[in-house]
C-alpha positions, 0 to 999 in steps of 0.5 A: 474820905478827904473833903477837897472843897474844904482845902484852902485856896491860895487865890484870895478871891470871894464868890458872891453866889455859887451853888446848883440852877436848873432844879425841877421840883414838885412845889406848893404854891397858895391858890385864892379860889382852891386854897393850894395848888401843886405845880412844879418849879424850875429852882437856883440855889447859891450862896456865897463862897469865902475866900479861904475855901476851894468850894462849896458842897453842891450834894447839900443844896439837894439834900435840903429840897429833899428834906423839905420835899412835902413843904416847899412853897413861899411860907417856908421860904425864908427857913429854906434860906437859912437852912441853906446858910447852916448847912453850908456856912454861908453868909449869905443864901439866895433862892429862886423858884420859876413855875408855871400857875393855872387860873381857870378863866371864863370867856367873858359871854359864853363863860366857856371855861379854860385854864391860862397859864402865868409864869412866876417866880419867887426871888429870896436872899438871906444875910445880915437882911432878908429880901423876898421878890415876887414875879409874874408874867401876864399875857394882855392884848393891845391896840393901839391909838394911833393906828385908830385915830388915823385909820377909816376903820379898824385898827391894829393889834396884838398880844403883849406881855406884862412883866411884874416884880413886886417887894411887898409888907404882907402876903400878895395873892398871885391873881390879885396882882394878875386881875391889876394887870390884865385890867390896865390892858386893852383887853385880857387874853382868853384861853378859849373864846366862842364867836360871841366872845371874840366879838366881844373881845374885839370890840373891848380892845377897840374902844380902849386903845392903849400904847405900852406907855399907858400900860405901865403908868397905870399899872404904876398908879395903881402899885402906888397907891397900895401900901402894901408894895414897897417897892416895884418894876414893871414892863411892857411889850407888845408883840407888834403884829404890823411893824418888825420890831417890838414896843417896850416900857419900864418903870421902877419904883421904891426903895430896892434895898433889902429888910433888915431883920428886927 
């Protein structure tokens, strides 16, 4: 049958990324406590398209996923990118994998356990060099230092979210990054809290008031002191309880260029 995609295109324009988006697919993620965790990811896969081709072969992206269905993980991320380049005759390949990750957390006083969901992602690219970024979204609790200072009693507090991206030399556990973030907030967020636990987290937040500026700076200090982290961005956003706006802060540090192949 005639291959329309391989027909010549006369507009003389390269396409940076073309492919498939929003594929929901089962994947395996390394779990620090359990070894592995099965989850369902939303996957985007792209390659570049030279100016002389009319289109790419969309079905080949899905074929690559199906052929790797039992072993899609961070371990073989670069292998899948290389396969995309080879099968689609591309100079560059890019894949994003976004997924929920679950950790069983115990309440601070009663020890009541429950699953906490964290939004995570891996983003990888391969052309003349390679690049891999890990992303996590961590829910946190904050208490306003200004509100505490000016009030006779109490202070406004709220949930927030820290969004972290890192590049690294050696493997990084998702759990370790989550712990680093949670320890930088006024207090952690839990899925199950009894009355004794609620008292504890309320008082802990009151003893540890934090602006979004404090949170991103504390996280930045910890990541900057880690020789394994080569680049990072950290965002902190408070979903303000008494204001008609959110509070937000952002820091980026390190070199964002791709790592050259040896």
